[in-house]
N, C-alpha and C positions, 0 to 999 in steps of 0.2 A: 504493500500500499504506500502511496506517496506520503511524504512527510507533511504534516499540517503545521502551518505557522501558528505561533503564540500571538494572541491579540494583546496589544499594549497601548497605552496612550502616547502620543508622539513626544510629549514633554519628558516622559519617564525615561526614554532611551536617547533624547538630545543630549548635547554636551553639558555634563553636570547633573543629569538626570539621575533619579534614585536607582534605576535599574540598568542604566547604560553600561556599567562594567560587568554586571552579572549576566547580562544578555548578549555580550560580545561574542560574535561568531555564530549566533543562534538566528534561525529563520523566524521572523516576526511579521506581523501585519498591523498596520495603523488604519483607522477608519475616519472617513469624512474629514480630509484635510484639504487645504488650499494652498497655493504658492504664495508665499509672503514676500520673498526676496528672489529675484531672477538670477543675480549674480552677486553673492554676498561678499566676494573678495575683490571687488573693484578697487584699483583698475586692473588687477590681475584676473584672470578668467580660467578657473579650474574645472569648468563644466559641472558646477554644483549649483543647486537650487535650495531654498528653504521652504519648508511648508509649516502649517500650524503647529504651535508648540516649540518653535525654534529649532525644528529637526532639520539637519541637512540631508539632502538626498544626493548621492554621488553616482557618477557613470562608470565607475571602475569595472564592474562586471557586465555592463550593458552600455558600451560606448555610444550607441546611437541616441541615448537619453540626452546628451549634452546639457545645456541649460536653456531650451528653446520653449519652455512653457511660460506664458504670460503670467504676470502677477494677478492673483484672483482665480486661476484655473483650479478648478475643483476636482478631486478625486474621491470616488466612494471608498477606495482603499488603495494603499501601496504596500506591497510585500517585498522583503528583501532580508539580506543578511545585515546585522548590526556590525559595524566596523569602527575602529578608531585610528585615526591618522592625522598628522599635521595639527595636533592639539584638539580635534574635534571629533565627536561621535557622529556617525553617519549611517544612513540606510542605503544598502546597495541593492537595488532591483537587479533581477537576473535577466529579464527580457521585457519586451512590451506587454506581455501577459501579466506582469507584476503591477502594472499601473492601470487600475480600473477607474474608467471615467465616471 
């Protein structure tokens, strides 16, 4: 059977969140989030975006993600692996199927 993601609140796994370290490398799902920052590292561009709860979403496992979603773009869910890199906790979607409109 396929592995089912653990549902968590985005702020819990965002940088400094209460579950960020505990859930690192685990498959999780956040529900009902919207893009709040298209490129949080301006003027640099590391193809990340930020959603509700100050959770960064990174393109490391799914390079096509980039940071092409406009601010306010809503997702019913985003599934991915929790990661920590460059000082931030991040959610890494694996494919387009992990981004549910």
